[in-house]
Legacy VTK file of the C-alpha trace (Angstrom):
# vtk DataFile Version 3.0
C-alpha trace
ASCII
DATASET POLYDATA
POINTS 219 float
-23.687 197.599 121.488
-22.517 195.799 124.784
-18.975 196.779 126.359
-16.139 194.823 124.545
-13.149 194.135 126.874
-10.868 194.404 124.674
-11.685 198.082 123.970
-10.286 198.568 127.648
-7.727 195.651 128.572
-6.554 194.641 131.767
-3.310 193.473 131.139
-0.908 194.328 133.761
0.967 196.551 131.167
-2.418 198.532 131.217
-3.735 198.400 134.464
-0.833 198.930 136.537
0.501 202.803 134.814
-3.311 204.007 135.232
-2.957 203.217 139.170
0.053 204.535 139.373
-0.989 207.960 137.491
-4.096 207.761 140.173
-1.837 207.418 143.354
0.077 210.596 141.944
-2.787 212.285 141.218
-4.334 211.820 144.343
-1.210 212.592 146.406
-1.433 215.958 144.307
-4.546 216.564 145.489
-4.042 216.016 148.857
-0.649 218.086 149.468
-2.592 221.277 150.160
-5.074 220.475 152.316
-5.819 221.864 155.796
-5.514 219.862 159.014
-9.328 220.089 159.584
-9.914 219.187 155.718
-8.213 215.498 156.817
-11.244 214.973 159.046
-13.834 215.439 156.523
-16.234 212.285 156.332
-15.585 210.563 153.169
-18.006 208.254 150.848
-17.081 205.701 153.033
-19.190 204.978 156.305
-17.471 205.482 159.335
-14.197 206.640 157.484
-12.787 210.114 156.914
-10.476 211.298 154.094
-7.530 210.330 156.199
-8.966 206.590 156.723
-9.410 205.991 153.208
-5.890 207.137 152.407
-4.334 205.012 154.996
-6.787 202.058 153.365
-5.305 202.981 149.927
-1.804 202.707 151.012
-2.378 199.051 152.932
-3.816 197.992 150.069
-0.896 199.002 147.822
0.926 196.914 150.070
-1.153 193.823 150.383
0.092 190.700 148.513
-1.970 187.541 147.570
0.217 185.538 150.864
-0.207 188.404 152.946
-4.083 188.558 152.315
-4.537 185.225 153.121
-2.453 185.723 156.349
-4.563 188.261 157.253
-8.151 186.575 156.095
-7.101 184.034 158.744
-6.458 186.439 161.397
-8.996 188.415 160.520
-11.614 184.817 160.682
-12.691 186.043 156.801
-14.135 189.335 158.258
-13.524 191.897 155.539
-14.395 194.675 157.220
-12.092 194.000 160.745
-9.343 193.501 158.446
-9.398 196.590 156.549
-10.207 198.337 159.942
-6.592 196.936 161.248
-5.163 197.831 157.954
-6.239 201.342 158.687
-4.975 201.484 162.044
-1.679 200.505 160.784
-1.113 202.830 158.392
-2.549 205.549 159.462
-0.479 208.272 161.485
-1.015 210.906 163.922
0.343 213.456 161.079
-1.892 212.966 157.725
1.243 214.404 155.731
3.299 211.507 157.016
0.919 208.982 155.856
0.660 210.787 152.502
4.598 210.457 152.266
3.772 206.734 152.667
1.373 206.941 149.540
4.599 208.276 147.717
6.425 205.554 148.971
3.977 202.501 147.398
3.376 204.632 144.123
5.091 202.363 141.937
4.301 199.088 143.565
2.183 196.170 141.078
0.864 193.906 144.046
-2.367 193.458 145.534
-4.760 191.274 147.000
-5.656 187.417 144.981
-7.983 189.274 143.043
-8.787 190.184 139.035
-6.636 192.958 137.907
-9.506 194.867 137.122
-9.596 195.361 141.293
-6.829 198.011 140.998
-8.746 200.271 138.870
-12.106 199.961 140.840
-10.303 200.645 144.247
-7.928 203.604 142.417
-10.965 205.637 140.838
-13.768 204.678 143.956
-11.144 205.544 146.617
-10.090 208.478 144.276
-13.654 209.695 144.729
-14.262 208.396 148.391
-11.878 211.572 148.902
-12.454 214.200 146.421
-16.220 214.098 145.939
-16.801 215.495 150.042
-13.631 217.826 149.564
-14.958 219.274 146.473
-12.169 218.343 144.626
-12.495 217.078 140.338
-10.425 214.867 138.212
-10.796 214.010 135.077
-10.663 210.013 134.884
-9.978 208.281 132.217
-13.362 207.309 130.711
-12.245 204.027 129.183
-10.425 202.576 132.298
-13.373 203.459 134.321
-15.834 201.376 131.785
-13.364 198.288 132.737
-13.953 199.123 136.330
-17.668 199.187 135.941
-17.687 195.748 133.707
-15.973 194.088 136.871
-18.444 195.480 139.004
-21.936 194.769 137.659
-20.319 190.991 137.002
-19.457 190.582 140.516
-21.509 190.430 143.518
-22.159 192.354 146.560
-20.669 190.408 148.935
-17.349 190.287 147.102
-17.167 194.144 146.995
-19.167 194.311 143.756
-22.544 196.096 142.411
-24.123 192.820 140.354
-27.265 193.236 142.471
-27.593 196.882 142.161
-26.824 196.591 138.318
-29.420 194.075 138.260
-32.736 195.243 135.940
-31.112 198.314 134.260
-29.550 199.356 131.231
-26.662 201.324 132.264
-25.142 203.368 129.247
-21.931 205.750 129.766
-22.034 209.004 128.137
-18.396 209.228 127.439
-16.989 206.148 126.698
-18.545 203.246 124.758
-19.900 201.146 127.464
-23.614 199.431 127.706
-24.985 197.090 130.174
-27.669 194.781 131.492
-31.445 195.140 130.156
-34.466 197.281 131.572
-34.752 201.439 131.654
-31.767 203.405 130.766
-29.568 204.767 133.277
-27.114 206.894 131.390
-24.290 209.287 132.414
-20.577 209.668 132.849
-18.571 206.141 133.465
-17.634 207.575 136.901
-20.850 208.564 138.038
-22.299 204.454 137.152
-19.005 203.115 138.365
-19.477 204.721 141.882
-23.367 203.877 141.858
-23.198 200.255 141.208
-20.102 200.361 144.082
-22.948 201.476 146.634
-21.997 205.253 146.693
-24.121 208.161 146.231
-24.282 210.048 142.912
-25.980 213.599 142.226
-29.486 213.367 140.707
-28.049 215.578 137.923
-25.209 212.944 137.121
-27.515 210.443 135.445
-30.242 210.855 133.175
-32.805 208.294 131.293
-35.909 206.961 131.667
-34.986 204.622 134.605
-32.870 207.436 136.424
-35.536 208.433 138.446
-36.235 205.079 140.378
-32.731 204.335 140.410
-31.364 206.892 142.108
-34.170 206.532 144.741
-32.129 202.958 145.596
-28.856 204.733 146.016
-27.512 204.343 149.628
LINES 1 220
219 0 1 2 3 4 5 6 7 8 9 10 11 12 13 14 15 16 17 18 19 20 21 22 23 24 25 26 27 28 29 30 31 32 33 34 35 36 37 38 39 40 41 42 43 44 45 46 47 48 49 50 51 52 53 54 55 56 57 58 59 60 61 62 63 64 65 66 67 68 69 70 71 72 73 74 75 76 77 78 79 80 81 82 83 84 85 86 87 88 89 90 91 92 93 94 95 96 97 98 99 100 101 102 103 104 105 106 107 108 109 110 111 112 113 114 115 116 117 118 119 120 121 122 123 124 125 126 127 128 129 130 131 132 133 134 135 136 137 138 139 140 141 142 143 144 145 146 147 148 149 150 151 152 153 154 155 156 157 158 159 160 161 162 163 164 165 166 167 168 169 170 171 172 173 174 175 176 177 178 179 180 181 182 183 184 185 186 187 188 189 190 191 192 193 194 195 196 197 198 199 200 201 202 203 204 205 206 207 208 209 210 211 212 213 214 215 216 217 218
């Protein structure tokens, strides 16, 4: 059975409450951090936990018009634009940066992209921060599946994971989701999402005939 997008709608009435809840949960998880923990390297190469938080805030503040202006200013260089955004939102005191996330918690704006990208950002960046810190969150698997469905249909050049997913049969074990043809790789939806988003996952998280080779191709 393939993934049916009707099972996890990407309508505004569904996506934004999920995103807002993820922002709220992230704030709760980060409030107890000690100063040194904010410097923990995240799953995003070159960024620590504080940097990723600043990026999440920057993304929440983005609007289609601002995005276009920023792309022009960065000469269509996404990495440069992200770096500028992190520098703009990151304060000297991580606690103050966290307050900024609370201030934008209920925003419903973003770059000019499919609404599913807001789910991808919420879940992937949540794990970019939590995993290195040893924190755990039970994400809503049905909505994670919507994020995976977007990633496997979007090229890596646009931040997706189409090329990573190609040649494999990806099967979620905690929600109805299957995609692709080839050796089966199965596991929790969040692990599959991270894998197709170019993030490392543990060998214990994925199983199936294709898992050993699939895991070898991780970053």
